C-alpha positions as CSV (number, residue, x, y, z in Angstrom):
1,M,0.0,0.1,0.0
2,V,1.4,3.3,-1.0
3,A,1.4,6.0,1.7
4,R,-0.7,9.1,0.9
5,P,1.2,12.4,0.7
6,R,-1.3,14.0,3.2
7,A,-0.5,11.5,5.9
8,G,3.2,12.6,5.7
9,I,2.2,16.3,5.8
10,V,-0.1,15.7,8.8
11,A,2.8,13.9,10.4
12,L,5.3,16.7,9.7
13,V,2.9,19.2,11.1
14,V,2.4,17.5,14.3
15,L,6.0,17.1,14.8
16,A,6.9,20.6,14.0
17,A,3.9,22.1,16.0
18,G,5.1,20.1,19.0
19,S,8.7,21.6,18.7
20,A,7.5,25.1,18.0
21,G,7.7,27.9,20.5
22,C,11.0,27.6,22.7
23,S,10.0,30.9,24.5
24,F,6.6,29.4,25.4
25,I,8.3,26.4,27.2
26,F,11.5,27.8,28.7
27,V,10.8,31.5,29.4
28,Q,9.6,32.1,33.0
29,P,7.9,35.5,33.1
30,P,8.3,37.7,36.2
31,H,5.5,37.4,38.8
32,E,3.9,40.8,39.2
33,Q,2.1,39.6,42.3
34,L,5.3,39.0,44.2
35,P,7.2,42.4,44.0
36,D,10.0,41.3,46.3
37,H,10.7,37.9,44.6
38,G,9.2,38.4,41.1
39,A,12.5,39.5,39.5
40,A,14.6,36.6,41.0
41,E,12.3,33.9,39.5
42,C,12.2,35.0,36.0
43,T,14.2,34.3,32.9
44,A,16.6,37.2,31.9
45,V,18.5,35.3,29.1
46,A,17.2,35.9,25.7
47,A,18.4,32.5,24.3
48,A,15.1,30.9,23.7
49,P,13.5,34.0,21.9
50,A,16.7,34.2,19.7
51,I,16.3,30.6,18.7
52,D,12.6,31.1,18.0
53,L,13.4,34.2,15.8
54,I,16.1,32.2,13.8
55,L,13.6,29.3,13.3
56,A,10.9,31.7,12.1
57,G,13.2,33.3,9.6
58,A,14.6,30.0,8.4
59,D,10.9,28.7,8.0
60,V,9.8,31.7,6.1
61,I,12.9,31.5,3.6
62,G,12.3,27.7,3.2
63,T,8.5,28.2,2.7
64,L,9.2,31.0,0.0
65,Y,11.7,28.9,-1.7
66,L,9.2,26.0,-1.8
67,A,6.4,28.2,-2.9
68,Q,8.5,29.4,-6.0
69,H,8.9,26.0,-7.4
70,T,6.2,25.3,-9.9
71,S,6.3,21.5,-9.2
72,V,5.2,22.1,-5.7
73,T,2.4,24.5,-6.4
74,N,1.1,22.3,-9.3
75,T,0.8,19.2,-7.1
76,N,-1.4,20.7,-4.5
77,G,1.5,22.3,-2.5
78,G,-0.8,25.0,-1.2
79,P,-1.3,23.3,2.1
80,T,2.3,22.7,2.6
81,V,3.2,26.4,2.0
82,G,0.3,27.4,4.3
83,V,1.6,25.1,7.1
84,G,5.0,26.6,6.6
85,F,3.9,30.2,7.2
86,S,1.6,29.1,10.0
87,L,4.6,27.5,11.8
88,A,6.7,30.6,11.1
89,A,4.0,32.7,12.7
90,V,4.0,30.5,15.8
91,W,7.8,30.8,16.2
92,A,7.5,34.6,15.6
93,I,4.9,35.0,18.3
94,S,6.8,32.8,20.7
95,A,9.9,35.0,19.9
96,I,7.9,38.2,20.7
97,Y,6.5,36.7,24.0
98,G,10.1,35.7,24.9
99,F,11.8,38.9,24.2
100,R,8.9,40.8,26.0
101,N,9.2,38.7,29.1
102,T,13.0,38.5,29.4
103,S,13.2,42.3,28.8
104,R,10.6,42.9,31.7
105,C,12.7,40.5,33.8
106,T,15.9,42.4,33.2
107,D,14.2,45.7,34.0
108,L,12.9,44.4,37.3
109,Q,16.4,43.0,38.1
110,S,18.1,46.3,37.2
111,E,15.8,48.4,39.3
112,P,17.5,49.7,42.4
113,E,16.0,48.7,45.6
114,E,14.6,51.4,47.8
115,P,17.3,52.7,50.0
116,I,16.8,52.5,53.8
117,R,16.4,55.9,55.3
118,P,18.8,56.4,58.2
119,R,17.1,57.4,61.4
120,R,17.7,61.0,62.5
121,P,19.6,61.4,65.7
122,R,17.5,62.8,68.4
123,R,18.3,66.2,69.7
124,P,19.3,66.5,73.2
125,Q,16.8,68.3,75.2
């Protein structure tokens, strides 16, 4: 029995969608409810959003390359191109989420703590 091309596309979509969004998985946003500990428990390193951005760009380039070949578009390649751009959108949204939260975390960590005011000495009476 010959495997259907659609089954391969579906398997590729499921595999790619499960691996998309490093920032959704690995970036811990700052906790606004805990002002004392919120900045300490968040992700300040932008590695995951950078990976998402690289994957989104590579996916767009690959999808555009695939769309330009007439053999792909003539053999019902439209769904493949649509899936490619959809996955690029997921990675791009994940990158935006990651960069936004890592930036907020860095800002919270760099805020100076409120200085403790020294007590005024009492005047002798």
